[in-house]
C-alpha positions as CSV (number, residue, x, y, z in Angstrom):
1,X,1.0,10.9,-2.5
2,X,-1.5,13.5,-1.8
3,X,-1.5,17.3,-2.0
4,X,-4.0,19.4,-0.1
5,X,-4.8,23.1,-0.8
6,X,-7.2,25.1,1.5
7,X,-8.7,28.5,0.7
8,X,-11.3,30.9,1.7
9,X,-10.2,31.9,5.2
10,X,-10.1,35.6,6.3
11,X,-11.1,38.2,9.0
12,X,-14.9,38.3,9.8
13,X,-17.1,39.8,12.5
14,X,-18.7,37.7,15.0
15,X,-22.1,36.4,13.5
16,X,-20.6,36.4,10.0
17,X,-20.1,33.7,7.5
18,X,-17.2,32.3,5.5
19,X,-16.9,29.5,2.8
20,X,-13.7,27.4,2.9
21,X,-12.5,25.3,0.1
22,X,-10.3,22.4,-0.3
23,X,-8.9,20.6,-3.3
24,X,-6.8,17.5,-3.0
25,X,-4.5,16.3,-5.6
26,X,-4.1,12.6,-5.4
27,X,-2.6,9.6,-7.2
28,X,-4.6,6.7,-8.3
29,X,-6.6,5.7,-5.1
30,X,-10.0,6.2,-4.0
31,X,-11.2,8.5,-1.2
32,X,-13.5,7.4,1.5
33,X,-14.2,10.9,2.8
34,X,-12.9,14.4,3.0
35,X,-13.0,16.6,6.1
36,X,-12.0,19.6,8.0
37,X,-9.8,20.0,11.2
38,X,-8.7,23.2,12.9
39,X,-6.1,24.4,15.2
40,X,-6.3,27.4,17.5
41,X,-3.4,29.1,19.2
42,X,-2.1,27.0,22.1
43,X,-4.4,24.1,21.4
44,X,-4.1,20.7,19.7
45,X,-5.5,20.2,16.2
46,X,-9.1,19.1,16.3
47,X,-11.6,17.5,14.0
48,X,-14.3,19.6,12.8
49,X,-16.5,17.7,10.1
50,X,-16.3,15.2,7.4
51,X,-18.2,14.1,4.2
52,X,-18.1,10.6,3.0
53,X,-18.3,9.4,-0.7
54,X,-21.8,8.4,0.0
55,X,-22.9,11.9,1.1
56,X,-22.9,11.3,5.0
57,X,-21.8,14.2,7.0
58,X,-20.6,14.3,10.6
59,X,-19.9,17.3,12.8
60,X,-18.0,18.1,16.0
61,X,-20.5,19.2,18.7
62,X,-19.0,22.7,18.8
63,X,-20.0,23.5,15.2
64,X,-23.4,21.5,14.8
65,X,-26.0,23.9,13.5
66,X,-23.6,26.6,12.3
67,X,-21.3,24.7,9.9
68,X,-22.2,22.7,6.8
69,X,-19.8,20.5,5.0
70,X,-20.3,19.7,1.3
71,X,-18.4,18.9,-1.7
72,X,-17.8,16.2,-4.4
73,X,-15.4,13.5,-3.0
74,X,-15.1,12.0,-6.7
75,X,-13.6,15.4,-7.8
76,X,-11.5,15.5,-4.6
77,X,-13.2,18.8,-3.3
78,X,-14.9,19.7,-0.2
79,X,-16.2,23.0,1.2
80,X,-17.2,24.2,4.7
81,X,-19.8,26.8,5.0
82,X,-19.4,28.6,8.2
83,X,-22.3,30.6,9.7
84,X,-22.8,32.5,13.0
85,X,-19.1,32.5,13.5
86,X,-17.8,33.0,17.1
87,X,-14.5,34.3,18.4
88,X,-13.7,30.8,19.5
89,X,-13.8,29.5,15.9
90,X,-10.8,31.5,15.3
91,X,-8.1,29.0,14.0
92,X,-6.1,27.6,11.2
93,X,-8.5,25.3,9.2
94,X,-7.0,22.2,7.4
95,X,-8.5,19.7,5.3
96,X,-7.6,16.0,5.1
97,X,-8.8,12.8,3.4
98,X,-9.7,9.3,4.3
99,X,-8.1,6.3,2.4
100,X,-8.9,2.8,3.6
101,X,-10.6,4.2,6.7
102,X,-7.7,6.3,7.9
103,X,-7.0,10.0,7.9
104,X,-3.7,10.7,6.1
105,X,-2.5,12.9,8.9
106,X,1.0,13.0,7.6
107,X,-0.2,15.0,4.5
108,X,-1.4,18.3,6.0
109,X,-1.5,21.3,3.8
110,X,-0.7,24.9,4.6
111,X,-4.2,25.6,6.0
112,X,-6.3,28.7,5.9
113,X,-6.6,31.1,8.7
114,X,-10.0,32.1,10.0
115,X,-10.1,35.1,12.5
116,X,-13.4,36.2,14.0
117,X,-13.6,39.6,15.7
118,X,-15.6,40.7,18.7
């Protein structure tokens, strides 16, 4: 029903920046929101940020002031601008979509790896 393709990850020094992108290929249904999750080694997958079709943004406490989510939900596209990256941000980052108020957590993509050195 949905295919998710993340890109933009890489290796960056602490304090640096990266911009992640996600495109969702969906059948004929409307998206309430798109967002980002991440999973660090040995940890559970955790929610990072989301963007609603109306333009509202929400962030996890650990990225507030450093990450900015943006995109065009109508075009099934979302971005994550990450600044002042820290080693603890190292993780595989995944996007997901909300339909009828529910994350489609059975439709994870491959993710994109972010590694922050020092």
